[in-house]
Structures are given as C-alpha cells and as structure tokens.
N, C-alpha and C positions, 0 to 999 in steps of 0.2 A: 526823423530830423534832416532837414538839408542847409547845406552852407555852402555858396558860391565863393570861393576866394579868389581877386583878384589882387595880384601884385602890382603896387601902384608907386609911382613918383611922388605924386600927389593926390587927396581926394578930399571933397568938401560934400556938405547935406546943406541943403536951405529948406526951411520951412516958414512961413510968415515974415520973412526978412530975417530970422536968424540964421547964421551961417555957422557952421563946426565943420574945422580941417584939420586933415593931419599931412605929414611931410612922406617920406618912403617910409613903405608898408605894406598893410594889407587891407584893401577895402572887402568888408565881409557881408554878403548878403544872407539873411538866416529866415528860415522858414520852419515854422513851426507845425507838425502836422498833429491830429486828433492821437495818432497812436504814439507820438513823442513822451518821452520820459525824462526826468533829472538823468539820469544814468547815460542818455542819448547825450544830452547837452554836455553832461562831463565830460566823457569820451570824444566829442567832437572838439571841445575847448583844447582838450590836453593834446590830439592829434596835431590839431592846427599849429600851437604853441611851439609842437617838437619838429613840425615838418621842415626841412630844409631846402627853399624855394628860392634863398639869393647865390648869388658867386661868389665864390673864394677869390684868393690872390691871383690864381691860375684861369679865373674865366670858369670854374667849372662850379655847378648848381650845388651846392654843398654844403649852407650855412642856414641855420635857423633866425627868425625876425629876433630874439634875442641876442642874438650875437653879433647882428648888423644894429641895435638899439632902435628898430623899427617903430613903428606906431600902428594901432590897429583902429579903423573906422569901420564899426560895427551896424548894419543898420536891417531892421525888423522889415523882412518882405513875405507877405503871405501869399504872392501869388506864384511863390517856388514851388509850394504844392499841390498845382494846379491839375486837373485830371483832363487830357485833352484828346482823349480815344472817341469819344462820341462827339459829332457833330463839330460847327465850327464856333460856338463859344465855350470857351473851359470854363468847367465845373471847379469850382472851390469850395464844396462839401469836407472835402479831407483835412483841411486847412484848421486848425485850431482855435476855437474861440477867444475872444479878447483875454480874459482872465488869464487862461492856462497856458497862450501865447507869451503872455509878457511875463509871466513866472519862470517859463522856462529860457525865456530871452535874457531875462535878468539875470537867472542862475549862468547862463554859458557866457555871459561879459563877466560874475564875479568870478568865475573858474579861470578865465582869459589872465584877469588881473592877478590872481592867487597865484600864477605860474611868471608873475614879473613883468607882465606886458601891460602898455600903456596904453587904454580905451576910449576911444571917444564914441558916444553912441547917436545914432540918428533920431528921429524924433517919431517914438511907437505911436502907431495908429493914426498919424496926420501923413497930409500929402507933402512931399518933399520932391525936389531936385536935387539928382546926384552928379557930381562932376568927377571925372578922375581920368587922369593919367597911366594908362596900364603899361606897364615894366616888363618888356620880353618879348610880345605879351606872353604872361603866363594868368591864365585861368585853371581853376581846378576845382571842381565838383566833390565835397566830402558829405557822406548820409549814415547816418548811424539808425538803425531798429533794434528794439529788443536791448538796448545796453551795448551792441556790437556795432563796429563800421562794417560797412556794407560798400 
C-alpha cells in the first residue's frame, strides 16, 4: 500500500459537479496493491497521523496534523501502484481489484478518524478533478508491506 502525502493550505476534489474540500492539512493519494492488507492500512494511517510536517513557533517542522487542527482529504488512486519497468504503457496488474481496494481504503480512513482526525474522502472509483495548493512544498511518499513501513 502506498500513500502520497502533500501538505496543503487547501485542497478539493470534484466529480460530476459535486465538490468536497478542506483547508490546511494533508491531501492524501492512496494506492492499494493486491498484496496490501489491513495491517498495512493501519500502519500507514497511524504513521501519517503521528508524522510531524508542520512548523512550530520557531519555524521548525515539528508539529503533527493533530497539533495544528488540520484536515485530511483522502483520495483513492489506483495508478500509484503502476509498474513502469517495461515499455511505455504502465501496467496496473498489481493494483487491487475494486472490492479489496475499497475495503482497505475505507479501513485506512477509519483508522485516521480513530486517531482524532477530520477526514474528507474523494469519490471512490470515479473520475475526479483534484485541486490543491501544496504548502512548503512538502510531498512525502509512505509505503507499507507485510504490515511494516518500508
């Protein structure tokens, strides 16, 4: 399972004229592979909730999203699991099928909520337009395999 975290001052996602948005926080792009498990989803959610990516009063990146009362926009994105080793067309054969991906994506978001975070989700399995203002810029890739952060 792979998550791309972008620290944002604002972010939104739109599908079929419906817009969901957040203010300051994280825009998370969440990719689920065929090998992903609930342990992976739990580990990643806990790691992201505890990660210190916000500036303190001295300008040092030292505060968590909880400490700054930030929000999360979580967007499922199967293309994060693309295999680009051969040819010019990415392969998505290692991306989880819809049922598995939805179950783990939902579990990931539930664990974030259990950590006390305000989570807004994208539109699972739909075409979406994502807009954001990356703050910093800070973009970090988190990955878990076999229940461990890698």
